[in-house]
N, CA, C and O of each residue as an XYZ file, in Angstrom:
776
protein
N      25.206     36.757     -6.247
C      24.879     35.500     -6.897
C      24.043     34.602     -5.975
O      23.083     33.975     -6.424
N      24.413     34.539     -4.670
C      23.671     33.714     -3.723
C      22.223     34.174     -3.610
O      21.314     33.353     -3.494
N      22.008     35.496     -3.643
C      20.659     36.034     -3.535
C      19.831     35.617     -4.752
O      18.662     35.255     -4.619
N      20.438     35.668     -5.932
C      19.742     35.291     -7.164
C      19.378     33.798     -7.129
O      18.263     33.423     -7.492
N      20.320     32.951     -6.692
C      20.032     31.516     -6.611
C      18.920     31.224     -5.603
O      18.049     30.394     -5.865
N      18.944     31.896     -4.465
C      17.897     31.699     -3.463
C      16.548     32.134     -4.010
O      15.537     31.472     -3.773
N      16.526     33.262     -4.754
C      15.288     33.756     -5.344
C      14.750     32.764     -6.379
O      13.553     32.480     -6.407
N      15.648     32.234     -7.239
C      15.233     31.254     -8.244
C      14.692     29.984     -7.584
O      13.696     29.418     -8.033
N      15.358     29.547     -6.519
C      14.900     28.355     -5.805
C      13.512     28.582     -5.205
O      12.660     27.695     -5.261
N      13.281     29.770     -4.629
C      11.974     30.055     -4.024
C      10.887     30.142     -5.093
O       9.753     29.731     -4.848
N      11.217     30.674     -6.284
C      10.254     30.686     -7.385
C       9.903     29.269     -7.826
O       8.735     28.958     -8.055
N      10.910     28.417     -7.944
C      10.674     27.027     -8.351
C       9.831     26.301     -7.314
O       8.927     25.546     -7.673
N      10.111     26.515     -6.045
C       9.348     25.865     -4.978
C       7.903     26.353     -4.981
O       6.979     25.569     -4.764
N       7.707     27.658     -5.229
C       6.350     28.206     -5.267
C       5.574     27.641     -6.445
O       4.381     27.362     -6.327
N       6.247     27.469     -7.588
C       5.582     26.942     -8.778
C       5.164     25.486     -8.568
O       4.106     25.067     -9.038
N       5.977     24.735     -7.878
C       5.680     23.326     -7.667
C       4.794     23.097     -6.450
O       4.154     22.050     -6.353
N       4.740     24.025     -5.541
C       4.014     23.834     -4.299
C       4.880     23.087     -3.307
O       5.769     22.323     -3.684
N       4.609     23.317     -2.040
C       5.367     22.658     -0.996
C       4.520     21.508     -0.466
O       3.330     21.679     -0.204
N       5.118     20.358     -0.311
C       4.388     19.154      0.084
C       3.748     19.311      1.453
O       4.272     19.986      2.339
N       2.603     18.667      1.594
C       1.876     18.660      2.850
C       1.879     17.272      3.465
O       2.445     16.331      2.908
N       1.240     17.159      4.621
C       1.191     15.896      5.350
C      -0.242     15.614      5.780
O      -0.983     16.522      6.156
N      -0.612     14.358      5.720
C      -1.910     13.903      6.184
C      -1.663     12.939      7.340
O      -0.959     11.942      7.180
N      -2.232     13.232      8.486
C      -2.064     12.361      9.655
C      -3.435     11.998     10.209
O      -4.445     12.613      9.865
N      -3.452     11.000     11.060
C      -4.698     10.629     11.696
C      -4.629      9.262     12.313
O      -3.554      8.722     12.571
N      -5.811      8.710     12.545
C      -5.903      7.417     13.202
C      -7.026      6.610     12.559
O      -8.089      7.139     12.232
N      -6.764      5.315     12.387
C      -7.754      4.360     11.899
C      -8.210      3.541     13.097
O      -7.385      3.037     13.858
N      -9.526      3.407     13.266
C     -10.031      2.578     14.357
C     -11.068      1.597     13.809
O     -11.747      1.870     12.819
N     -11.169      0.474     14.467
C     -12.141     -0.565     14.107
C     -12.280     -1.502     15.291
O     -11.665     -1.296     16.338
N     -13.092     -2.533     15.117
C     -13.236     -3.533     16.178
C     -12.034     -4.461     16.259
O     -11.890     -5.211     17.225
N     -11.172     -4.416     15.252
C      -9.956     -5.240     15.272
C      -8.981     -4.659     16.300
O      -8.902     -3.441     16.458
N      -8.251     -5.511     16.988
C      -7.274     -5.047     17.976
C      -6.045     -4.448     17.324
O      -5.390     -3.579     17.900
N      -5.731     -4.909     16.128
C      -4.513     -4.503     15.435
C      -4.903     -3.836     14.122
O      -5.497     -4.468     13.249
N      -4.564     -2.553     13.985
C      -4.928     -1.811     12.783
C      -3.840     -1.891     11.696
O      -3.981     -1.285     10.634
N      -2.758     -2.637     11.963
C      -1.643     -2.650     11.008
C      -1.921     -3.498      9.772
O      -1.047     -3.634      8.915
N      -3.120     -4.073      9.659
C      -3.496     -4.759      8.424
C      -4.370     -3.885      7.528
O      -4.953     -4.370      6.559
N      -4.460     -2.598      7.855
C      -5.175     -1.638      7.017
C      -4.171     -0.937      6.093
O      -2.960     -1.005      6.306
N      -4.693     -0.273      5.078
C      -3.868      0.559      4.199
C      -4.605      1.873      4.003
O      -5.793      1.880      3.681
N      -3.904      2.991      4.197
C      -4.451      4.323      3.935
C      -3.775      4.825      2.669
O      -2.547      4.848      2.580
N      -4.589      5.234      1.674
C      -3.988      5.760      0.446
C      -4.761      6.961     -0.073
O      -5.975      7.063      0.103
N      -4.027      7.875     -0.721
C      -4.592      9.119     -1.226
C      -4.429      9.163     -2.740
O      -3.331      8.989     -3.270
N      -5.561      9.403     -3.430
C      -5.558      9.463     -4.895
C      -5.984     10.849     -5.349
O      -6.951     11.417     -4.841
N      -5.242     11.386     -6.320
C      -5.592     12.673     -6.913
C      -6.450     12.441     -8.141
O      -6.450     11.365     -8.740
N      -7.188     13.500     -8.499
C      -7.962     13.450     -9.733
C      -7.612     14.687    -10.551
O      -7.905     15.796    -10.106
N      -7.011     14.554    -11.707
C      -6.703     13.301    -12.401
C      -5.555     12.559    -11.719
O      -4.749     13.161    -11.010
N      -5.492     11.240    -11.944
C      -4.453     10.433    -11.305
C      -3.053     10.866    -11.724
O      -2.837     11.328    -12.845
N      -2.121     10.708    -10.814
C      -0.718     10.977    -11.110
C      -0.089      9.736    -11.736
O      -0.577      8.621    -11.548
N       0.975      9.931    -12.466
C       1.708      8.796    -13.032
C       2.542      8.171    -11.921
O       3.239      8.873    -11.189
N       2.468      6.851    -11.799
C       3.264      6.160    -10.782
C       4.338      5.329    -11.472
O       4.142      4.813    -12.572
N       5.462      5.216    -10.806
C       6.586      4.429    -11.317
C       6.863      3.314    -10.320
O       7.160      3.589     -9.157
N       6.773      2.064    -10.753
C       7.045      0.958     -9.818
C       8.528      0.912     -9.456
O       9.366      1.408    -10.208
N       8.853      0.320     -8.307
C      10.265      0.191     -7.933
C      10.999     -0.716     -8.915
O      10.411     -1.623     -9.505
N      12.291     -0.455     -9.077
C      13.099     -1.265    -10.005
C      13.320     -2.673     -9.459
O      13.319     -3.644    -10.216
N      13.506     -2.780     -8.154
C      13.746     -4.077     -7.519
C      12.441     -4.654     -6.993
O      11.564     -3.902     -6.568
N      12.298     -5.976     -7.012
C      11.068     -6.588     -6.489
C      10.911     -6.347     -4.984
O      11.892     -6.306     -4.242
N       9.666     -6.191     -4.554
C       9.361     -6.193     -3.130
C       9.241     -7.652     -2.694
O       9.050     -8.534     -3.531
N       9.349     -7.908     -1.405
C       9.367     -9.299     -0.920
C       8.164     -9.565     -0.029
O       7.863     -8.796      0.884
N       7.483    -10.667     -0.312
C       6.431    -11.193      0.547
C       6.830    -12.638      0.840
O       6.663    -13.526      0.004
N       7.356    -12.850      2.037
C       7.989    -14.127      2.398
C       6.966    -15.116      2.962
O       5.823    -14.756      3.243
N       7.398    -16.355      3.118
C       6.618    -17.411      3.750
C       7.455    -17.961      4.897
O       8.458    -18.642      4.683
N       7.020    -17.651      6.132
C       7.778    -17.987      7.330
C       6.831    -18.569      8.373
O       5.804    -17.965      8.681
N       7.168    -19.739      8.921
C       6.343    -20.376      9.956
C       4.883    -20.506      9.530
O       3.974    -20.211     10.305
N       4.667    -20.948      8.298
C       3.335    -21.144      7.725
C       2.501    -19.863      7.729
O       1.286    -19.890      7.924
N       3.188    -18.743      7.509
C       2.541    -17.431      7.472
C       3.156    -16.603      6.352
O       4.368    -16.638      6.140
N       2.313    -15.853      5.634
C       2.827    -14.870      4.679
C       3.258    -13.638      5.464
O       2.522    -13.163      6.329
N       4.446    -13.121      5.167
C       4.987    -11.960      5.871
C       5.470    -10.933      4.850
O       6.407    -11.202      4.099
N       4.829     -9.740      4.813
C       3.754     -9.253      5.669
C       2.406     -9.807      5.235
O       2.275    -10.384      4.156
N       1.406     -9.623      6.092
C       0.061    -10.103      5.787
C      -0.597     -9.241      4.712
O      -1.371     -9.741      3.896
N      -0.288     -7.941      4.714
C      -0.812     -7.006      3.717
C       0.360     -6.239      3.119
O       1.182     -5.670      3.837
N       0.421     -6.235      1.786
C       1.489     -5.532      1.085
C       0.881     -4.592      0.054
O       0.400     -5.058     -0.979
N       0.887     -3.260      0.304
C       0.431     -2.324     -0.715
C       1.561     -2.060     -1.719
O       2.719     -1.891     -1.338
N       1.199     -2.029     -3.008
C       2.181     -1.780     -4.076
C       1.546     -0.893     -5.135
O       0.323     -0.770     -5.191
N       2.373     -0.272     -5.978
C       1.851      0.473     -7.120
C       1.757     -0.457     -8.321
O       2.456     -1.468     -8.397
N       0.886     -0.103     -9.253
C       0.713     -0.888    -10.467
C       2.064     -1.064    -11.152
O       2.832     -0.111    -11.278
N       2.349     -2.286    -11.592
C       3.600     -2.591    -12.274
C       4.700     -3.126    -11.374
O       5.796     -3.432    -11.844
N       4.413     -3.243    -10.073
C       5.416     -3.725     -9.122
C       5.592     -5.236     -9.244
O       4.625     -5.988     -9.360
N       6.849     -5.652     -9.214
C       7.165     -7.080     -9.175
C       7.355     -7.470     -7.709
O       8.059     -6.792     -6.960
N       6.710     -8.584     -7.309
C       6.813     -9.072     -5.934
C       7.462    -10.449     -5.952
O       7.055    -11.332     -6.707
N       8.472    -10.619     -5.113
C       9.161    -11.906     -4.964
C       8.527    -12.672     -3.812
O       8.232    -12.105     -2.760
N       8.321    -13.980     -4.027
C       7.725    -14.862     -3.025
C       8.725    -15.964     -2.663
O       8.626    -17.081     -3.172
N       9.691    -15.654     -1.781
C      10.604    -16.707     -1.354
C       9.900    -17.672     -0.407
O       8.935    -17.308      0.264
N      10.394    -18.905     -0.361
C       9.908    -19.875      0.617
C      11.013    -20.038      1.657
O      12.039    -20.665      1.391
N      10.796    -19.468      2.847
C      11.776    -19.564      3.930
C      11.407    -20.631      4.949
O      12.058    -20.746      5.988
N      10.372    -21.412      4.664
C       9.947    -22.486      5.561
C      10.659    -23.794      5.234
O      11.272    -23.943      4.177
N      10.562    -24.734      6.167
C      11.128    -26.070      5.961
C      10.223    -26.937      5.085
O      10.628    -28.015      4.650
N       9.014    -26.473      4.828
C       8.039    -27.256      4.057
C       7.770    -26.590      2.715
O       8.091    -25.419      2.514
N       7.181    -27.344      1.806
C       6.836    -26.825      0.490
C       5.581    -25.949      0.580
O       4.694    -26.191      1.398
N       5.530    -24.932     -0.275
C       4.368    -24.046     -0.354
C       3.936    -23.890     -1.803
O       4.686    -24.166     -2.739
N       2.699    -23.437     -1.951
C       2.169    -23.080     -3.260
C       1.460    -21.746     -3.098
O       0.493    -21.645     -2.343
N       1.929    -20.725     -3.795
C       1.297    -19.413     -3.735
C       0.414    -19.273     -4.967
O       0.864    -19.453     -6.099
N      -0.873    -18.942     -4.720
C      -1.766    -18.712     -5.854
C      -2.798    -17.662     -5.486
O      -2.986    -17.336     -4.314
N      -3.475    -17.129     -6.526
C      -4.544    -16.168     -6.307
C      -5.663    -16.391     -7.312
O      -5.411    -16.519     -8.510
N      -6.918    -16.437     -6.818
C      -8.077    -16.513     -7.699
C      -8.659    -15.128     -8.010
O      -9.697    -15.030     -8.664
N      -8.002    -14.059     -7.547
C      -8.554    -12.702     -7.643
C      -8.576    -12.181     -9.079
O      -7.621    -12.394     -9.825
N      -9.664    -11.494     -9.478
C      -9.746    -10.937    -10.828
C      -8.608     -9.960    -11.158
O      -8.189     -9.870    -12.312
N      -8.104     -9.226    -10.149
C      -7.028     -8.263    -10.409
C      -5.720     -8.942    -10.803
O      -4.888     -8.330    -11.472
N      -5.525    -10.200    -10.398
C      -4.322    -10.954    -10.781
C      -4.504    -12.419    -10.418
O      -4.299    -12.820     -9.272
N      -4.890    -13.208    -11.406
C      -4.980    -14.660    -11.198
C      -3.635    -15.275    -11.547
O      -3.061    -14.993    -12.598
N      -3.138    -16.122    -10.644
C      -1.875    -16.813    -10.923
C      -1.738    -18.015    -10.012
O      -2.440    -18.133     -9.007
N      -0.832    -18.902    -10.371
C      -0.507    -20.072     -9.561
C       0.976    -20.356     -9.771
O       1.398    -20.704    -10.873
N       1.768    -20.205     -8.703
C       3.218    -20.381     -8.808
C       3.655    -21.823     -8.665
O       4.848    -22.115     -8.754
N       2.711    -22.740     -8.445
C       3.076    -24.138     -8.268
C       3.692    -24.361     -6.890
O       3.923    -23.413     -6.139
N       3.952    -25.611     -6.577
C       4.523    -25.965     -5.279
C       6.039    -25.938     -5.379
O       6.620    -26.483     -6.317
N       6.685    -25.286     -4.385
C       8.139    -25.199     -4.422
C       8.734    -25.246     -3.010
O       8.084    -24.847     -2.044
N       9.977    -25.738     -2.900
C      10.599    -25.977     -1.590
C      11.301    -24.736     -1.032
O      11.377    -23.688     -1.672
N      11.804    -24.905      0.179
C      12.606    -23.876      0.855
C      13.776    -23.460     -0.032
O      14.391    -24.282     -0.712
N      14.063    -22.165     -0.005
C      15.217    -21.651     -0.737
C      14.894    -21.162     -2.134
O      15.696    -20.441     -2.729
N      13.749    -21.529     -2.674
C      13.366    -21.041     -4.003
C      12.528    -19.779     -3.869
O      11.825    -19.585     -2.877
N      12.613    -18.920     -4.885
C      11.823    -17.696     -4.949
C      11.159    -17.629     -6.309
O      11.792    -17.868     -7.337
N       9.892    -17.307     -6.304
C       9.159    -17.088     -7.555
C       8.608    -15.666     -7.519
O       8.378    -15.119     -6.440
N       8.394    -15.062     -8.690
C       7.954    -13.664     -8.742
C       6.697    -13.506     -9.595
O       6.400    -14.314    -10.475
N       5.975    -12.430     -9.293
C       4.767    -12.053    -10.030
C       4.791    -10.539    -10.201
O       5.142     -9.815     -9.270
N       4.417    -10.053    -11.393
C       4.248     -8.621    -11.625
C       2.766     -8.292    -11.529
O       1.941     -8.895    -12.216
N       2.436     -7.335    -10.676
C       1.052     -6.929    -10.453
C       0.765     -5.716    -11.345
O       1.146     -4.590    -11.025
N       0.085     -5.968    -12.466
C      -0.061     -4.961    -13.513
C      -1.452     -4.352    -13.628
O      -1.729     -3.635    -14.589
N      -2.332     -4.624    -12.665
C      -3.691     -4.104    -12.703
C      -4.109     -3.742    -11.277
O      -3.864     -4.520    -10.355
N      -4.739     -2.566    -11.074
C      -5.136     -2.196     -9.712
C      -6.205     -3.120     -9.151
O      -7.034     -3.656     -9.887
N      -6.172     -3.297     -7.835
C      -7.193     -4.097     -7.170
C      -6.648     -4.869     -5.989
O      -5.456     -4.823     -5.688
N      -7.540     -5.576     -5.331
C      -7.227     -6.400     -4.159
C      -6.908     -7.810     -4.647
O      -7.699     -8.418     -5.367
N      -5.757     -8.321     -4.255
C      -5.336     -9.662     -4.660
C      -5.128    -10.502     -3.406
O      -4.212    -10.249     -2.624
N      -5.989    -11.505     -3.220
C      -5.834    -12.402     -2.079
C      -4.807    -13.467     -2.456
O      -4.811    -13.975     -3.577
N      -3.927    -13.801     -1.512
C      -2.922    -14.840     -1.706
C      -3.278    -16.031     -0.829
O      -3.650    -15.881      0.335
N      -3.154    -17.213     -1.413
C      -3.462    -18.437     -0.680
C      -2.380    -19.470     -0.968
O      -1.593    -19.327     -1.903
N      -2.359    -20.519     -0.140
C      -1.449    -21.645     -0.338
C      -2.306    -22.902     -0.379
O      -2.996    -23.211      0.592
N      -2.269    -23.635     -1.502
C      -3.138    -24.821     -1.570
C      -2.594    -25.991     -0.765
O      -3.257    -27.023     -0.663
N      -1.405    -25.856     -0.193
C      -0.853    -26.886      0.688
C      -1.282    -26.622      2.136
O      -1.491    -27.562      2.904
N      -1.413    -25.339      2.507
C      -1.748    -24.949      3.884
C      -2.938    -23.995      3.839
O      -2.770    -22.803      3.584
N      -4.130    -24.513      4.083
C      -5.366    -23.735      3.962
C      -5.432    -22.560      4.934
O      -6.170    -21.606      4.692
N      -4.674    -22.613      6.027
C      -4.710    -21.528      7.016
C      -3.926    -20.294      6.574
O      -4.024    -19.246      7.213
N      -3.159    -20.395      5.504
C      -2.327    -19.276      5.055
C      -3.114    -18.359      4.117
O      -3.767    -18.817      3.180
N      -3.036    -17.051      4.392
C      -3.606    -16.064      3.483
C      -2.882    -14.741      3.670
O      -2.293    -14.477      4.717
N      -2.939    -13.924      2.639
C      -2.361    -12.582      2.683
C      -2.996    -11.777      1.559
O      -3.778    -12.308      0.770
N      -2.657    -10.497      1.490
C      -3.205     -9.613      0.461
C      -2.109     -8.741     -0.129
O      -1.231     -8.243      0.575
N      -2.187     -8.572     -1.449
C      -1.428     -7.531     -2.136
C      -2.473     -6.539     -2.619
O      -3.373     -6.900     -3.378
N      -2.357     -5.293     -2.182
C      -3.277     -4.245     -2.612
C      -2.554     -3.423     -3.667
O      -1.613     -2.692     -3.360
N      -3.001     -3.549     -4.918
C      -2.333     -2.907     -6.049
C      -3.011     -1.565     -6.303
O      -4.208     -1.507     -6.585
N      -2.231     -0.486     -6.200
C      -2.776      0.870     -6.231
C      -2.267      1.670     -7.425
O      -1.182      1.415     -7.947
N      -3.066      2.634     -7.840
C      -2.673      3.551     -8.900
C      -2.065      4.818     -8.350
O      -1.971      5.817     -9.063
N      -1.651      4.801     -7.096
C      -1.008      5.943     -6.446
C       0.157      5.449     -5.609
O       0.146      4.323     -5.110
N       1.162      6.300     -5.460
C       2.267      5.927     -4.567
C       2.160      6.647     -3.221
O       3.103      6.637     -2.430
N       1.018      7.267     -2.970
C       0.761      7.924     -1.686
C      -0.030      6.952     -0.804
O      -1.259      7.000     -0.763
N       0.685      6.076     -0.105
C       0.022      5.103      0.759
C       0.890      4.801      1.963
O       2.099      5.030      1.960
N       0.231      4.273      3.007
C       0.938      3.910      4.229
C       0.138      2.836      4.959
O      -1.091      2.801      4.883
N       0.842      1.970      5.659
C       0.221      0.984      6.544
C       0.270      1.569      7.953
O       1.354      1.874      8.449
N      -0.889      1.734      8.614
C      -0.887      2.305      9.965
C      -0.156      1.414     10.961
O       0.073      0.231     10.711
N       0.199      2.001     12.079
C       0.758      1.223     13.180
C      -0.334      0.382     13.824
O      -1.510      0.512     13.486
N       0.055     -0.463     14.733
C      -0.901     -1.342     15.430
C      -2.011     -0.538     16.092
O      -3.157     -0.982     16.153
N      -1.659      0.666     16.596
C      -2.646      1.526     17.264
C      -3.505      2.320     16.283
O      -4.405      3.046     16.704
N      -3.237      2.193     14.968
C      -4.021      2.886     13.955
C      -3.456      4.215     13.515
O      -3.961      4.813     12.564
N      -2.409      4.700     14.186
C      -1.819      5.975     13.804
C      -1.110      5.890     12.461
O      -0.443      4.899     12.164
N      -1.258      6.939     11.646
C      -0.600      6.958     10.338
C      -0.164      8.383      9.988
O      -0.662      9.352     10.561
N       0.755      8.494      9.058
C       1.176      9.780      8.505
C       1.550      9.567      7.046
O       2.443      8.780      6.730
N       0.860     10.273      6.164
C       1.185     10.282      4.741
C       1.917     11.588      4.479
O       1.317     12.661      4.536
N       3.197     11.502      4.196
C       4.024     12.696      4.029
C       4.285     12.973      2.558
O       4.063     12.123      1.696
N       4.760     14.173      2.294
C       5.174     14.596      0.948
C       4.042     14.544     -0.069
O       4.249     14.140     -1.213
N       2.841     14.953      0.347
C       1.716     15.031     -0.577
C       1.755     16.385     -1.293
O       1.699     17.426     -0.638
N       1.849     16.387     -2.621
C       1.798     17.664     -3.342
C       0.455     18.348     -3.080
O      -0.554     17.667     -2.894
N       0.425     19.681     -3.064
C      -0.838     20.378     -2.843
C      -1.887     19.944     -3.871
O      -1.572     19.739     -5.043
N      -3.127     19.808     -3.419
C      -4.204     19.440     -4.322
C      -5.325     18.738     -3.578
O      -5.296     18.587     -2.356
N      -6.330     18.306     -4.368
C      -7.487     17.611     -3.814
C      -7.281     16.104     -3.952
O      -6.815     15.613     -4.980
N      -7.641     15.386     -2.888
C      -7.442     13.934     -2.829
C      -8.695     13.240     -2.330
O      -9.473     13.807     -1.562
N      -8.879     12.020     -2.772
C      -9.800     11.093     -2.129
C      -8.925     10.144     -1.327
O      -8.077      9.447     -1.885
N      -9.133     10.118     -0.021
C      -8.327      9.287      0.871
C      -9.169      8.081      1.276
O     -10.281      8.230      1.783
N      -8.628      6.890      1.048
C      -9.337      5.641      1.299
C      -8.608      4.832      2.349
O      -7.378      4.790      2.373
N      -9.377      4.186      3.223
C      -8.819      3.195      4.138
C      -9.368      1.842      3.707
O     -10.580      1.640      3.638
N      -8.454      0.920      3.418
C      -8.800     -0.439      3.030
C      -8.428     -1.383      4.169
O      -7.395     -1.214      4.818
N      -9.278     -2.373      4.402
C      -8.993     -3.431      5.368
C      -9.678     -4.691      4.863
O     -10.789     -4.624      4.335
N      -9.035     -5.825      5.017
C      -9.587     -7.074      4.490
C     -10.939     -7.446      5.089
O     -11.731     -8.125      4.434
N     -11.222     -7.013      6.328
C     -12.443     -7.437      7.021
C     -13.561     -6.403      7.026
O     -14.702     -6.726      7.356
N     -13.244     -5.154      6.662
C     -14.218     -4.072      6.772
C     -14.441     -3.387      5.435
O     -13.594     -3.447      4.544
N     -15.602     -2.727      5.304
C     -15.866     -1.934      4.111
C     -14.911     -0.752      4.081
O     -14.619     -0.144      5.111
N     -14.432     -0.438      2.892
C     -13.531      0.712      2.750
C     -14.273      2.006      3.064
O     -15.475      2.121      2.826
N     -13.547      2.965      3.597
C     -14.077      4.278      3.915
C     -13.287      5.297      3.114
O     -12.059      5.228      3.045
N     -14.004      6.256      2.499
C     -13.351      7.279      1.669
C     -13.746      8.661      2.181
O     -14.912      8.920      2.481
N     -12.743      9.547      2.276
C     -12.993     10.946      2.627
C     -12.233     11.829      1.646
O     -11.112     11.514      1.247
N     -12.860     12.939      1.263
C     -12.203     13.917      0.394
C     -11.459     14.926      1.274
O     -11.912     15.280      2.362
N     -10.310     15.374      0.774
C      -9.518     16.347      1.523
C      -8.723     17.193      0.538
O      -8.372     16.740     -0.551
N      -8.450     18.416      0.937
C      -7.562     19.272      0.142
C      -6.321     19.559      0.964
O      -6.407     19.977      2.119
N      -5.177     19.331      0.363
C      -3.893     19.596      1.009
C      -3.330     20.879      0.412
O      -3.232     21.011     -0.808
N      -2.964     21.812      1.264
C      -2.376     23.070      0.805
C      -0.879     23.065      1.090
O      -0.368     22.181      1.778
N      -0.186     24.064      0.552
C       1.264     24.176      0.724
C       1.666     24.030      2.185
O       1.162     24.738      3.056
N       2.579     23.103      2.437
C       3.212     22.953      3.744
C       2.199     22.821      4.884
O       2.437     23.304      5.991
N       1.076     22.168      4.609
C       0.007     22.039      5.582
C      -0.045     20.608      6.123
O       0.249     19.651      5.407
N      -0.421     20.480      7.391
C      -0.700     19.170      7.968
C      -2.184     19.094      8.260
O      -2.729     19.923      8.989
N      -2.837     18.086      7.681
C      -4.269     17.883      7.860
C      -4.471     16.579      8.617
O      -3.768     15.600      8.372
N      -5.427     16.565      9.535
C      -5.735     15.360     10.301
C      -7.056     14.775      9.823
O      -8.077     15.462      9.781
N      -7.019     13.489      9.460
C      -8.222     12.746      9.066
C      -8.256     11.451      9.871
O      -7.325     10.648      9.807
N      -9.330     11.255     10.624
C      -9.516     10.012     11.362
C     -10.577      9.172     10.662
O     -11.515      9.704     10.068
N     -10.419      7.855     10.740
C     -11.337      6.930     10.085
C     -11.814      5.884     11.078
O     -11.041      5.396     11.903
N     -13.096      5.543     10.994
C     -13.629      4.435     11.775
C     -14.207      3.404     10.806
O     -15.126      3.697     10.041
N     -13.660      2.209     10.853
C     -14.121      1.121      9.992
C     -15.201      0.353     10.739
O     -14.997     -0.085     11.871
N     -16.372      0.192     10.082
C     -17.493     -0.438     10.786
C     -18.012     -1.669     10.072
O     -17.871     -2.784     10.576
N     -18.609     -1.483      8.910
C     -19.312     -2.571      8.252
C     -18.383     -3.669      7.771
O     -17.286     -3.400      7.282
N     -18.826     -4.893      7.914
C     -18.069     -6.044      7.399
C     -18.180     -6.104      5.897
O     -19.175     -5.668      5.317
N     -17.142     -6.652      5.258
C     -17.178     -6.852      3.808
C     -18.180     -7.911      3.461
O     -18.361     -8.228      2.285
């Protein structure tokens, strides 16, 4: 019986393919690469399911935390105010225009991001505050470390367009094919300004 179950499991794994990994490094003139996002899209696109619970983009010490938040289409994001002062979170971006109004410490307001694209976040009370929500049609994404190193794991075998997004640089796209249980290395250099 154990042999039959192992054989059935190996057939199922072969039919589905074994996930691969994409690793590499993002480099640019910026000292900190952790404000970039690396994401891989298949063609045709895969169906993505947003998380059931909202993700959090906080306001702390007159700063949005994190500065860049990648999400899948349909994700709800909570915007708590953890500062001692009032804030107003709004966006003029075509992918999601909204204005949450001004609210004090301890309150949280939410927004559902239902269309792919780059959404800049601003505070009309504090002009120095900004952040980004990058709304994606794929759940294969990662924010690199400060040194630019990244690893996208559990990629089903197939062909992908891999994009690096950064608020200050032009996006870079490379095509790659991931095979069963394979690790592929892709490095990116961000050059041109947006």
